[in-house]
GULUMKE-714132 format. One record per atom (N, C-alpha, C): residue number from 1; atom name; y, z, x; residue in one letter. Coordinates in Angstrom, 2 decimals, decimal comma, padded with zeros to 5 digits. Each point is the difference from the previous one (the first is absolute). Example, Ala and Ser with C-alpha at 12.3 -4.5 7.8 and 13.67 -1.06 7.14 Angstrom:
REM GULUMKE-714132
REC     k    a         Y         Z         X   r
REC     1    N   -005,69    007,80    013,19   A
REC     1   CA    001,19    000,00   -000,89   A
REC     1    C    001,20    000,00    000,90   A
REC     2    N    001,05   -000,72   -000,35   S
REC     2   CA    001,19    000,06    000,82   S
REC     2    C    001,09    000,73   -000,77   S
END
This chain:
REM GULUMKE-714132
REC     k    a         Y         Z         X   r
REC     1    N    047,75    165,52   -166,45   X
REC     1   CA   -000,99   -001,17    000,48   X
REC     1    C    000,44   -001,39    000,92   X
REC     2    N    001,18   -000,42   -000,61   X
REC     2   CA    000,60   -000,94    000,55   X
REC     2    C    000,46    000,45    001,31   X
REC     3    N    001,07    000,98   -000,02   X
REC     3   CA    000,53    000,39    000,78   X
REC     3    C   -000,54    000,46    001,73   X
REC     4    N   -001,48    000,45   -000,19   X
REC     4   CA   -000,62    000,39    001,16   X
REC     4    C   -000,92   -001,19    000,47   X
REC     5    N   -000,08   -001,25   -000,67   X
REC     5   CA   -000,94   -000,77    000,39   X
REC     5    C    000,77   -001,38    000,26   X
REC     6    N    001,57    000,24   -000,12   X
REC     6   CA    000,93   -001,34    000,22   X
REC     6    C    001,22    000,39    000,60   X
REC     7    N    000,44   -001,04    000,84   X
REC     7   CA    001,25    000,27    000,88   X
REC     7    C    000,97    000,31   -001,28   X
REC     8    N    001,25    000,64   -000,30   X
REC     8   CA    000,90    000,12   -000,83   X
REC     8    C    000,87   -000,85   -000,47   X
REC     9    N    000,05   -000,68    001,15   X
REC     9   CA    000,99   -000,92   -000,24   X
REC     9    C   -000,55   -001,30   -000,69   X
REC    10    N   -001,38   -000,68    000,56   X
REC    10   CA   -000,60   -000,55   -000,84   X
REC    10    C   -000,08    000,03   -001,54   X
REC    11    N   -000,29    001,46   -000,34   X
REC    11   CA   -000,15    000,53   -001,32   X
REC    11    C    001,12   -000,27   -000,81   X
REC    12    N    001,43    000,24    000,76   X
REC    12   CA    001,07   -000,16   -000,47   X
REC    12    C    000,42   -001,51   -000,48   X
REC    13    N   -000,01   -000,60    001,00   X
REC    13   CA   -000,39   -001,67   -000,26   X
REC    13    C   -000,69   -000,62   -001,17   X
REC    14    N   -000,80    000,63   -000,11   X
REC    14   CA   -001,17   -000,65   -000,92   X
REC    14    C    000,27    000,87   -001,74   X
REC    15    N    000,53    001,01    000,14   X
REC    15   CA    000,13    001,22   -001,21   X
REC    15    C    001,45   -000,11   -000,23   X
REC    16    N    000,99   -000,42    000,30   X
REC    16   CA    001,25    000,58    000,02   X
REC    16    C    000,84   -000,96   -001,47   X
REC    17    N   -000,47   -001,29   -000,21   X
REC    17   CA    000,24   -000,39   -001,27   X
REC    17    C   -001,15   -000,26   -001,17   X
REC    18    N    000,09   -000,51   -001,03   X
REC    18   CA   -001,05   -000,25   -001,04   X
REC    18    C   -000,60   -001,22    000,52   X
REC    19    N    000,72   -000,77    000,08   X
REC    19   CA   -000,70   -001,62    000,69   X
REC    19    C    001,00   -000,49    001,02   X
REC    20    N   -000,50   -000,25    001,24   X
REC    20   CA    000,84   -000,98    000,77   X
REC    20    C   -000,62   -000,93    000,79   X
REC    21    N    001,02   -000,80    000,67   X
REC    21   CA   -000,35   -001,57    001,03   X
REC    21    C   -000,04    000,70    000,90   X
REC    22    N   -000,92   -000,68    000,84   X
REC    22   CA    000,28    000,88    001,75   X
REC    22    C   -000,94   -001,18    000,79   X
REC    23    N    000,41   -000,08    001,21   X
REC    23   CA   -001,05   -000,94    000,74   X
REC    23    C   -000,93    000,90    000,68   X
REC    24    N   -001,19   -000,37    000,37   X
REC    24   CA   -001,03    000,89    000,22   X
REC    24    C   -000,76   -000,86    001,01   X
REC    25    N   -000,24    000,97    001,20   X
REC    25   CA   -000,82   -001,06    001,12   X
REC    25    C   -001,39    000,65   -000,18   X
REC    26    N   -000,93   -000,32    000,10   X
REC    26   CA   -001,30    000,55    000,52   X
REC    26    C   -000,98   -000,79    000,91   X
REC    27    N   -000,47    000,94    000,61   X
REC    27   CA   -001,23   -000,67    001,02   X
REC    27    C   -001,21    000,47   -000,51   X
REC    28    N   -000,87   -001,15   -000,06   X
REC    28   CA   -001,49    000,19   -000,76   X
REC    28    C   -001,02   -001,02    000,92   X
REC    29    N   -001,27    000,46   -000,04   X
REC    29   CA   -001,10   -000,94    000,44   X
REC    29    C    000,02   -000,71   -001,09   X
REC    30    N   -000,06   -001,49    000,14   X
REC    30   CA   -000,30   -000,93   -001,26   X
REC    30    C   -001,66   -000,16   -000,05   X
REC    31    N   -000,49   -000,31   -001,84   X
REC    31   CA   -001,44   -000,04    000,42   X
REC    31    C   -000,59   -001,19    000,74   X
REC    32    N   -001,02    000,30    000,73   X
REC    32   CA   -000,54   -000,59    000,84   X
REC    32    C   -001,54   -000,57   -000,08   X
REC    33    N   -000,20   -001,27    000,35   X
REC    33   CA   -001,44    000,04   -000,34   X
REC    33    C   -000,92    000,32    001,24   X
REC    34    N   -000,84    000,70   -000,23   X
REC    34   CA   -001,08    000,26    000,91   X
REC    34    C    000,75    000,85    001,34   X
REC    35    N    000,93    000,74    000,01   X
REC    35   CA    000,72    000,48    001,08   X
REC    35    C   -000,70    000,69    001,35   X
REC    36    N   -001,56    000,37   -000,22   X
REC    36   CA   -000,53    000,26    001,20   X
REC    36    C   -000,80   -000,92    000,37   X
REC    37    N   -000,54   -000,88   -000,71   X
REC    37   CA   -000,94   -001,34    000,48   X
REC    37    C    001,23   -000,94    000,94   X
REC    38    N    001,13    000,02   -000,57   X
REC    38   CA    000,93   -001,03    000,25   X
REC    38    C    000,85    000,86    001,05   X
REC    39    N   -000,35    001,02    000,77   X
REC    39   CA    000,52    000,66    001,15   X
REC    39    C    001,55    000,42   -000,64   X
REC    40    N    000,35    000,19   -000,75   X
REC    40   CA    001,44    000,64   -000,58   X
REC    40    C    000,51    001,33    000,18   X
REC    41    N   -001,40    000,81    000,23   X
REC    41   CA    000,27    001,11   -000,12   X
REC    41    C   -000,12    000,98    001,48   X
REC    42    N    000,93    001,01    000,46   X
REC    42   CA   -000,02    000,57    001,54   X
REC    42    C   -001,11    000,89   -000,05   X
REC    43    N   -000,30    000,44    001,35   X
REC    43   CA   -001,10    001,02   -000,05   X
REC    43    C    000,50    001,51   -000,80   X
REC    44    N    001,04    000,23   -000,29   X
REC    44   CA    000,46    001,13   -000,65   X
REC    44    C   -000,41   -000,35   -001,57   X
REC    45    N   -000,53   -001,10   -000,36   X
REC    45   CA    000,10   -000,20   -001,51   X
REC    45    C    001,13   -000,56   -000,44   X
REC    46    N    001,34   -000,05    000,35   X
REC    46   CA    001,10   -000,88   -000,13   X
REC    46    C    000,07   -001,51   -000,23   X
REC    47    N    000,92   -000,77   -000,94   X
REC    47   CA   -000,01   -001,16   -000,06   X
REC    47    C    000,80   -000,27    001,28   X
REC    48    N   -000,24   -001,35    000,20   X
REC    48   CA    000,58   -000,85    001,04   X
REC    48    C    001,16   -000,88   -000,81   X
REC    49    N   -000,21   -000,12   -001,00   X
REC    49   CA    000,91   -000,98   -000,67   X
REC    49    C    001,15    000,94   -001,48   X
REC    50    N    000,99   -000,01    000,31   X
REC    50   CA    000,84    000,50   -000,87   X
REC    50    C    000,96   -000,75   -000,87   X
REC    51    N    001,27    000,47   -000,97   X
REC    51   CA    000,72   -000,85   -000,43   X
REC    51    C    001,06    001,16   -000,27   X
REC    52    N    001,07   -000,66    000,16   X
REC    52   CA    001,46    000,69   -000,30   X
REC    52    C    000,46   -000,60   -001,30   X
REC    53    N    000,21    000,42   -000,92   X
REC    53   CA    000,62   -000,61   -001,37   X
REC    53    C    001,41    001,01   -000,42   X
REC    54    N    001,13   -001,17   -000,18   X
REC    54   CA    001,20    000,65   -000,41   X
REC    54    C   -000,04   -000,60   -001,81   X
REC    55    N    000,22    000,88   -000,98   X
REC    55   CA    000,32   -000,60   -001,11   X
REC    55    C    000,91    000,74   -000,62   X
REC    56    N    000,97   -000,50   -001,27   X
REC    56   CA    000,51    000,52   -000,69   X
REC    56    C   -000,56    000,54   -001,46   X
REC    57    N   -000,03    001,17   -000,10   X
REC    57   CA   -000,73    000,75   -000,97   X
REC    57    C    000,52    001,09   -001,14   X
REC    58    N   -000,10    000,25   -000,97   X
REC    58   CA    000,59    001,01   -000,65   X
REC    58    C   -000,93    001,05   -000,05   X
REC    59    N    000,66    001,39   -000,12   X
REC    59   CA   -001,04    001,13   -000,31   X
REC    59    C    000,78    000,65   -000,26   X
REC    60    N   -000,82    001,48   -000,60   X
REC    60   CA    000,73    001,09   -000,71   X
REC    60    C   -000,47    000,86   -000,76   X
REC    61    N    000,15    000,98   -000,13   X
REC    61   CA   -000,42    001,11   -001,34   X
REC    61    C   -000,41   -000,69   -000,95   X
REC    62    N    000,82   -000,77   -000,60   X
REC    62   CA   -000,45   -000,82   -001,75   X
REC    62    C   -000,69   -001,27    000,32   X
REC    63    N   -000,20   -000,60    001,05   X
REC    63   CA   -000,27   -001,34   -000,02   X
REC    63    C   -001,62    000,15   -000,33   X
REC    64    N   -000,66   -000,85   -001,16   X
REC    64   CA   -001,07    000,06   -000,82   X
REC    64    C   -000,44   -001,25   -000,07   X
REC    65    N   -001,19   -000,71    000,47   X
REC    65   CA   -000,75   -000,95    000,39   X
REC    65    C   -000,05   -000,64   -001,48   X
REC    66    N   -000,66    000,94   -001,17   X
REC    66   CA    000,04   -000,65   -001,20   X
REC    66    C    000,86   -000,23   -000,96   X
REC    67    N    001,39    000,77    000,33   X
REC    67   CA    000,86   -000,24   -000,63   X
REC    67    C    000,64   -001,44    000,13   X
REC    68    N    000,11   -000,55    001,40   X
REC    68   CA    000,51   -000,84    001,07   X
REC    68    C   -000,87   -001,53   -001,01   X
REC    69    N   -001,07    000,09    000,06   X
REC    69   CA   -001,11   -000,83   -000,30   X
REC    69    C    000,31   -000,35   -001,47   X
REC    70    N   -000,14    000,90   -000,71   X
REC    70   CA    000,35   -000,16   -001,44   X
REC    70    C    001,49   -000,89   -000,27   X
REC    71    N    001,20    000,68    000,67   X
REC    71   CA    000,95   -000,34   -000,04   X
REC    71    C    000,05   -001,79    000,02   X
REC    72    N   -000,55   -000,11    001,06   X
REC    72   CA   -000,30   -001,63    000,47   X
REC    72    C   -000,43   -000,86   -000,60   X
REC    73    N   -001,05    000,69   -000,61   X
REC    73   CA   -000,86   -000,92   -000,95   X
REC    73    C    000,75   -000,34   -001,37   X
REC    74    N    000,49    001,20   -000,43   X
REC    74   CA    000,74   -000,24   -000,88   X
REC    74    C    001,08   -001,19    000,00   X
REC    75    N    000,91    000,36    000,84   X
REC    75   CA    001,17   -001,03    000,65   X
REC    75    C   -000,77   -001,17   -000,26   X
REC    76    N   -001,35   -000,44    000,77   X
REC    76   CA   -000,28   -001,24    000,18   X
REC    76    C   -000,90   -000,57   -001,50   X
REC    77    N    000,29    000,90   -001,00   X
REC    77   CA   -000,91   -000,38   -001,06   X
REC    77    C   -001,41    000,10   -000,12   X
REC    78    N   -000,43    000,48    000,98   X
REC    78   CA   -001,83    000,50   -000,05   X
REC    78    C   -000,18    001,25   -000,40   X
REC    79    N   -001,36   -000,12   -000,50   X
REC    79   CA   -000,84    000,98   -000,34   X
REC    79    C    000,12    001,28    000,66   X
REC    80    N   -000,07    001,22   -000,55   X
REC    80   CA    000,07    000,97    000,91   X
REC    80    C   -001,15    000,61    000,76   X
REC    81    N   -000,42   -000,21    001,34   X
REC    81   CA   -001,18    000,45    000,18   X
REC    81    C   -000,70    001,38    000,18   X
REC    82    N   -001,13    000,11   -000,21   X
REC    82   CA   -000,39    001,39    000,05   X
REC    82    C   -000,24    000,41    001,65   X
REC    83    N    000,77    000,99    000,15   X
REC    83   CA    000,06    000,44    001,49   X
REC    83    C   -000,57    001,23    000,27   X
REC    84    N   -000,71   -000,02    001,08   X
REC    84   CA   -001,27    000,97    000,30   X
REC    84    C    000,73    001,41    000,68   X
REC    85    N   -000,34    001,13   -000,09   X
REC    85   CA    000,81    000,92    000,76   X
REC    85    C   -000,29   -000,18    001,54   X
REC    86    N    000,52    000,74    000,51   X
REC    86   CA   -000,15    000,19    001,41   X
REC    86    C   -001,41    000,06    000,80   X
REC    87    N   -000,46   -000,65    000,95   X
REC    87   CA   -001,38    000,54    000,27   X
REC    87    C   -000,53    000,53    001,00   X
REC    88    N    001,12    000,05    000,96   X
REC    88   CA   -000,35    001,15    000,74   X
REC    88    C    001,52    001,19    000,29   X
REC    89    N   -000,26    001,02    000,58   X
REC    89   CA    001,28    000,81    000,25   X
REC    89    C    000,72    000,67   -001,01   X
REC    90    N    000,76    000,80    000,16   X
REC    90   CA    000,68    000,47   -001,32   X
REC    90    C    001,70    000,04    000,83   X
REC    91    N    000,93   -000,56   -000,99   X
REC    91   CA    001,06   -000,09   -000,02   X
REC    91    C    000,78    001,79   -000,20   X
REC    92    N    000,78    000,06    000,83   X
REC    92   CA    000,84    001,26    000,13   X
REC    92    C    001,12   -000,16   -001,04   X
REC    93    N    000,00    000,90   -001,18   X
REC    93   CA    001,13   -000,34   -000,84   X
REC    93    C    001,36    000,08    000,61   X
REC    94    N    000,62   -000,72   -000,49   X
REC    94   CA    001,51   -000,07    000,24   X
REC    94    C    000,34   -000,38    001,49   X
REC    95    N   -001,15   -000,56    000,12   X
REC    95   CA    000,30   -001,16    001,67   X
REC    95    C   -000,62   -000,97    000,03   X
REC    96    N    000,02   -000,96    000,87   X
REC    96   CA   -000,80   -001,38    000,20   X
REC    96    C   -001,07    000,02    000,83   X
REC    97    N   -000,75    001,50    000,22   X
REC    97   CA   -000,81    000,42    000,91   X
REC    97    C   -001,53   -000,31   -000,47   X
REC    98    N   -000,66   -000,07    000,51   X
REC    98   CA   -001,50    000,05   -000,37   X
REC    98    C   -000,95    000,66    001,21   X
REC    99    N   -000,90    001,24   -000,46   X
REC    99   CA   -000,70    000,51    000,94   X
REC    99    C   -001,39   -000,35   -000,17   X
REC   100    N   -000,59   -000,42    000,91   X
REC   100   CA   -001,79   -000,44   -000,40   X
REC   100    C   -000,23    000,39    001,66   X
REC   101    N   -001,25    000,80   -000,40   X
REC   101   CA   -000,82    000,24    001,41   X
REC   101    C    000,89    000,35    001,32   X
REC   102    N    000,67    001,31   -000,40   X
REC   102   CA    000,93    000,48    001,29   X
REC   102    C    001,35   -000,97    000,31   X
REC   103    N    000,06   -001,17   -000,47   X
REC   103   CA    001,24   -000,99    000,36   X
REC   103    C    000,81    000,06   -000,92   X
REC   104    N    000,98   -000,08    000,21   X
REC   104   CA    001,37   -000,57   -000,93   X
REC   104    C    000,05   -001,57    000,45   X
REC   105    N    000,27   -000,52   -001,35   X
REC   105   CA    000,36   -001,60   -000,33   X
REC   105    C    001,30    000,12   -000,80   X
REC   106    N    000,87   -001,05    000,14   X
REC   106   CA    001,04   -000,31   -001,03   X
REC   106    C    000,11   -001,01   -000,82   X
REC   107    N   -000,04   -000,24   -001,22   X
REC   107   CA    000,25   -001,30   -000,73   X
REC   107    C    001,04   -000,56   -000,24   X
REC   108    N   -000,08   -001,12    000,41   X
REC   108   CA    001,31   -001,11   -000,30   X
REC   108    C   -000,41   -001,08   -000,70   X
REC   109    N    001,36   -000,60   -000,42   X
REC   109   CA    000,01   -001,36   -000,62   X
REC   109    C    000,66   -000,95    001,04   X
REC   110    N   -000,77   -001,22    000,53   X
REC   110   CA    000,34   -000,64    001,04   X
REC   110    C    000,48   -001,16   -000,95   X
REC   111    N    001,87    000,04    000,75   X
REC   111   CA    000,84   -001,30   -000,56   X
REC   111    C   -000,49   -001,11    001,12   X
REC   112    N    000,08    000,21    001,23   X
REC   112   CA   -000,20   -001,31    000,79   X
REC   112    C   -000,29    000,77    001,66   X
REC   113    N   -001,38   -000,87    000,18   X
REC   113   CA   -000,21    000,24    001,43   X
REC   113    C    001,02   -000,62    000,98   X
REC   114    N    000,43    000,09    001,03   X
REC   114   CA    000,81   -000,39    000,61   X
REC   114    C   -000,38   -000,49    001,44   X
REC   115    N   -000,43    000,48    000,55   X
REC   115   CA   -000,81   -000,04    001,27   X
REC   115    C   -001,61    000,11    000,40   X
REC   116    N   -000,67   -000,59    000,20   X
REC   116   CA   -001,34    000,82    000,62   X
REC   116    C   -000,37   -000,29    001,59   X
REC   117    N   -000,41    000,81    000,93   X
REC   117   CA    000,16   -000,29    001,34   X
REC   117    C   -001,34    000,71    000,32   X
REC   118    N   -000,86   -000,95    000,97   X
REC   118   CA   -001,09    000,40    000,02   X
REC   118    C   -000,03    000,06    001,62   X
REC   119    N   -001,17    001,06    000,22   X
REC   119   CA   -000,08    000,58    001,54   X
REC   119    C   -001,65   -000,14    000,44   X
REC   120    N   -000,10   -000,44    001,15   X
REC   120   CA   -001,41   -000,06    000,56   X
REC   120    C    000,04    000,82    001,32   X
REC   121    N   -000,68    001,02    000,06   X
REC   121   CA    000,13    001,49    000,78   X
REC   121    C    001,66    000,07    000,65   X
REC   122    N    000,60    000,23   -000,98   X
REC   122   CA    001,53    000,42    000,04   X
REC   122    C    000,82   -000,90    000,84   X
REC   123    N   -000,56   -001,20   -000,26   X
REC   123   CA    000,90   -001,33    000,21   X
REC   123    C    000,33   -000,80   -001,26   X
REC   124    N    001,02   -000,51   -000,07   X
REC   124   CA    000,74   -000,55   -001,07   X
REC   124    C   -000,72   -001,47    000,07   X
REC   125    N   -000,90   -000,57   -001,39   X
REC   125   CA   -000,60   -001,15    000,01   X
REC   125    C    000,55   -000,98   -001,15   X
REC   126    N   -000,16   -000,78    000,23   X
REC   126   CA   -000,05   -001,20   -001,12   X
REC   126    C   -001,36    000,15   -001,30   X
REC   127    N    000,14    000,23   -001,10   X
REC   127   CA   -000,54    000,12   -001,08   X
REC   127    C   -001,42   -000,93    000,37   X
REC   128    N    000,05   -001,53    000,34   X
REC   128   CA   -000,61   -000,57    000,32   X
REC   128    C   -001,19    000,49    001,23   X
REC   129    N    000,50    000,65    000,60   X
REC   129   CA   -001,22    000,78    001,26   X
REC   129    C   -000,93    000,61   -000,89   X
REC   130    N    000,57    000,98   -001,02   X
REC   130   CA   -001,12    001,04   -000,28   X
REC   130    C   -000,33   -000,35   -001,48   X
REC   131    N    000,19   -001,31   -000,82   X
REC   131   CA   -000,03   -000,28   -000,98   X
REC   131    C   -001,45   -000,32   -000,47   X
REC   132    N   -000,75   -000,50    000,96   X
REC   132   CA   -001,64   -000,40    000,18   X
REC   132    C   -000,60    001,29   -000,23   X
REC   133    N    000,45    001,57    000,33   X
REC   133   CA   -000,43    001,15   -000,23   X
REC   133    C    000,43    000,67   -001,26   X
REC   134    N    001,04   -000,47   -000,85   X
REC   134   CA    000,39    000,65   -001,22   X
REC   134    C   -000,76   -000,22   -001,04   X
REC   135    N   -000,47    000,73   -000,85   X
REC   135   CA   -000,67    000,17   -001,25   X
REC   135    C    001,11   -000,32   -001,09   X
REC   136    N   -000,16   -001,16   -000,92   X
REC   136   CA    000,26   -000,60   -001,01   X
REC   136    C    000,41    001,48   -001,29   X
REC   137    N    001,06    000,01   -000,16   X
REC   137   CA    000,12    001,13   -000,89   X
REC   137    C    000,39   -000,26   -001,30   X
REC   138    N   -000,69    000,85   -001,16   X
REC   138   CA   -000,35   -000,73   -001,14   X
REC   138    C    001,17    000,38   -000,85   X
REC   139    N    000,74   -000,96   -000,74   X
REC   139   CA    001,35    000,28   -000,29   X
REC   139    C   -000,43    001,19   -001,50   X
REC   140    N    000,95    000,78   -000,13   X
REC   140   CA   -000,14    000,62   -001,27   X
REC   140    C    000,28   -000,43   -001,26   X
REC   141    N   -000,10    000,10   -001,00   X
REC   141   CA   -000,04   -000,23   -001,35   X
REC   141    C    001,70    000,11   -000,30   X
REC   142    N    000,33   -001,57   -000,65   X
REC   142   CA    001,51   -000,57    000,01   X
REC   142    C    000,21    000,90   -001,36   X
REC   143    N   -000,72    000,27   -000,76   X
REC   143   CA    000,03    000,19   -001,39   X
REC   143    C    000,36   -001,19   -001,30   X
REC   144    N   -000,32   -001,22    001,01   X
REC   144   CA    000,59   -001,19   -000,89   X
REC   144    C    001,61   -000,54    000,57   X
REC   145    N    000,64    000,88    000,66   X
REC   145   CA    001,27   -000,21   -000,26   X
REC   145    C    000,31   -001,36    001,49   X
REC   146    N    001,07   -000,45   -000,37   X
REC   146   CA    000,22   -000,72    001,37   X
REC   146    C    000,10    000,60    001,20   X
REC   147    N   -000,07   -000,84    001,33   X
REC   147   CA   -000,34    000,88    001,32   X
REC   147    C    001,58    000,37    000,23   X
REC   148    N    000,96   -000,59   -000,87   X
REC   148   CA    001,08    000,56    000,74   X
REC   148    C    000,48    001,05   -000,62   X
REC   149    N   -000,65    000,80   -000,94   X
REC   149   CA    000,19    000,90   -000,95   X
REC   149    C   -001,38    000,88   -000,04   X
REC   150    N   -000,96   -000,27    000,98   X
REC   150   CA   -001,14    000,78    000,30   X
REC   150    C    000,44    001,23    000,36   X
REC   151    N   -000,85    001,20   -000,12   X
REC   151   CA    000,20    001,33    000,35   X
REC   151    C   -000,72    000,50    001,17   X
REC   152    N    000,99   -000,10    001,04   X
REC   152   CA   -001,01    000,38    001,28   X
REC   152    C    000,23    001,65    000,48   X
REC   153    N   -000,82    000,48   -000,48   X
REC   153   CA   -000,19    001,30    000,55   X
REC   153    C   -000,95    000,55    000,94   X
REC   154    N    000,61    000,61    000,79   X
REC   154   CA   -001,26    000,59    001,36   X
REC   154    C    000,26    001,68   -000,11   X
REC   155    N   -000,72    000,50    000,54   X
REC   155   CA   -000,19    001,13    000,37   X
REC   155    C   -000,32    000,24    001,64   X
REC   156    N    001,20    000,58    000,62   X
REC   156   CA   -000,20    000,03    001,33   X
REC   156    C   -000,20    001,22    000,69   X
REC   157    N   -000,65    000,34    000,97   X
REC   157   CA   -000,07    001,16    000,87   X
REC   157    C    001,46    000,09    000,59   X
REC   158    N    000,53    001,38   -000,19   X
REC   158   CA    000,73    000,20    000,85   X
REC   158    C   -000,07    000,16    001,32   X
REC   159    N   -001,02   -000,01    000,63   X
REC   159   CA   -000,46   -000,19    001,06   X
REC   159    C    000,33   -000,95    000,88   X
REC   160    N    000,16   -001,31   -000,98   X
REC   160   CA    000,02   -001,16    000,39   X
REC   160    C    001,52   -000,62    000,44   X
REC   161    N    000,98    001,06   -000,71   X
REC   161   CA    001,32   -000,28    000,09   X
REC   161    C    000,68    000,08    000,95   X
REC   162    N    000,55   -001,10    000,57   X
REC   162   CA    000,91   -000,22    001,28   X
REC   162    C    001,52    000,75   -000,14   X
REC   163    N    000,56   -001,08   -001,06   X
REC   163   CA    001,54    000,81   -000,70   X
REC   163    C    000,37   -000,64   -001,58   X
REC   164    N    000,82    000,86   -000,14   X
REC   164   CA    000,52   -000,38   -001,21   X
REC   164    C    001,50    000,02   -000,31   X
REC   165    N    000,75   -000,79   -000,25   X
REC   165   CA    001,07   -000,28   -000,37   X
REC   165    C    000,62    000,29   -001,26   X
REC   166    N    000,56    000,66   -000,53   X
REC   166   CA    000,42   -000,07   -001,51   X
REC   166    C    001,70    000,28    000,10   X
REC   167    N    001,01   -000,96   -000,15   X
REC   167   CA    001,46    000,40    000,38   X
REC   167    C    000,14    000,72    000,86   X
REC   168    N    000,56    000,85   -000,06   X
REC   168   CA    000,31    001,19    001,09   X
REC   168    C   -001,34    000,62    000,54   X
REC   169    N   -000,52    000,31   -000,46   X
REC   169   CA   -001,47    000,72    000,04   X
REC   169    C   -000,85   -000,74    000,99   X
REC   170    N   -000,25    000,48    000,99   X
REC   170   CA   -001,13   -000,73    000,91   X
REC   170    C   -001,26    000,97    000,47   X
REC   171    N   -000,86   -000,49    000,29   X
REC   171   CA   -001,08    000,90    000,59   X
REC   171    C   -000,68   -000,80    001,13   X
REC   172    N   -000,36    000,06    001,38   X
REC   172   CA   -000,51   -000,50    000,93   X
REC   172    C   -001,34    001,08    000,27   X
REC   173    N   -001,34   -000,38   -000,24   X
REC   173   CA   -000,98    000,78    000,58   X
REC   173    C    000,12    000,10    001,60   X
REC   174    N   -000,52    001,57    000,16   X
REC   174   CA    000,02    000,14    001,58   X
REC   174    C   -001,18    000,14    000,52   X
END
């Protein structure tokens, strides 16, 4: 299933180890306020605003959100929270991949956002240029953890991945 839908090199970068730190670069459309009425949609329906984010993440076949939250809460002396099961998609056993509606996603634990660059009509712009059009993002629950220990978990479409670097393993989308 994975072998037929994803480039083998990408699968090997994400599945080679139980858990691995890596630099991940993705291209996404940020949440926008009224994109159609603000003229932020091209004639073909694509967004005029994109962002490219580089971050340090951990991922792997053994990474488990619930275990990480419980360990961090225990270390901080907090009550263990009740965690809900995944609300969408199905995790592929033995991998960090999730399938949902014919798309493949990767689950990652975000350690640090290094850089976010915004683009308007393909040209790099300062965030202040697109800021009036960006929708504020609701922060997910921190489970009472201090900001420094908060578990930032993301499920990212593999279609959005531009590049991955982990040690000597590298992948660049073509």
